[in-house]
C-alpha positions, 0 to 999 in steps of 0.5 A: 039286370044288375043288381041295385048297390045299396049305400052302406055306412059301417059305424065302428066305435073304438075304444081301446081296440089295439089288439083287435082293430086291425084285424076288423078294419083290414077284413072291412078293406077287403070287401067285395063291393065298390068302395064308393057304396059304401064308407067306413066311420071309426069312432075313437072315443077315449082310448088310453091305448094305441087305439088312435094312432092305429086307426089313423094309418086307415083314414082316406078314401071311404074310411073316416076317422072321427074322435069323441072325448067322451067315453061311451058306446052311445056316444060314439055311436051318436057322433057316427050317426051324425057324420054319415053319408047323405047317400046312406041306406042302411047303417051297420053297427058293428063292434070293433072285434067283430069280422066282415068276410069279403061276400058280407056286403054283396050279400047283404045287398042282396038280400035286403033289395030282395026283401025290400017289400017287407018294410024292414027296418032293422037286424041282425045276423048269424055269427061265428065264434072267433077262436071256433072252438067246440063249446063256442061253436054250440053257444053261438048256434042257441044265441043265433036262435035266440036272436032270431026268435025274440029280435035281439042282437050282438055284434052287429045291427043293421039299421034302415037309414030313414029310422037313424034319421028319427033316432039317437041313442041315450047317451046315459046307457053303455049297456042294452042300448041295442034294445032300445034301438031295437024297440024304436025301429020296430014301431016303423018296420019289421025286424029281421035276421040274416043268415051268413057265415060271414060275419065272425067275432070274439069271444073275450067277453065270454071266455073272461066272464063266462058264458052263463053269467053272460046269458042271465045277465043280458036277460036281465037287462033286456028284460028291464024298462030303460031308466033302470038299464041306465044304472048298468055299465057295460064293463070293458073286456081288452 
């Protein structure tokens, strides 16, 4: 019996991402999944580089470009949520420097259908580093274990559509917004960790700011109440 094909809405906030967005979008276009069962929504928000010019070349078919004059990842994600297809079953929030290999949606589709009885509402995946250096691989294994145990995420969040109908990101938050989403979604169902070799992301932030510094800063902010999270600004690294 053929497997049901869920509909996925991939939402990508894009701010000054001219160095990375082409590779990200090319990988999405190469996904081995029916084009009428997923869409890509790119939300450009206040870029000062050529991001908008680049993503406009990809618009058409199941790829949509939206523009928000207000900067902020939470704002961009809300714009994407509002414009998602009515056919949507699951939303994939994806960083603009994160690559999905061709079998990703097909494998995720099988996983979600197989585990439908578990009332899953929010999840993330195993992630591989780009470039594939030994130190980076070790850290990413550490983060994968941490995400599985603490039900946290980085670079990619997968959200059941029914949760998105009731949730909007706090637009004053530029850091920790994914944690607030997880808390909300877990009140309605379960978190999942999807083991896969098909998700890869840039180590640019870790390389520039330092692996230990990122670890401690993320841990610190995650432990704060929402009112205090709003005071932290997520530094743009390009």
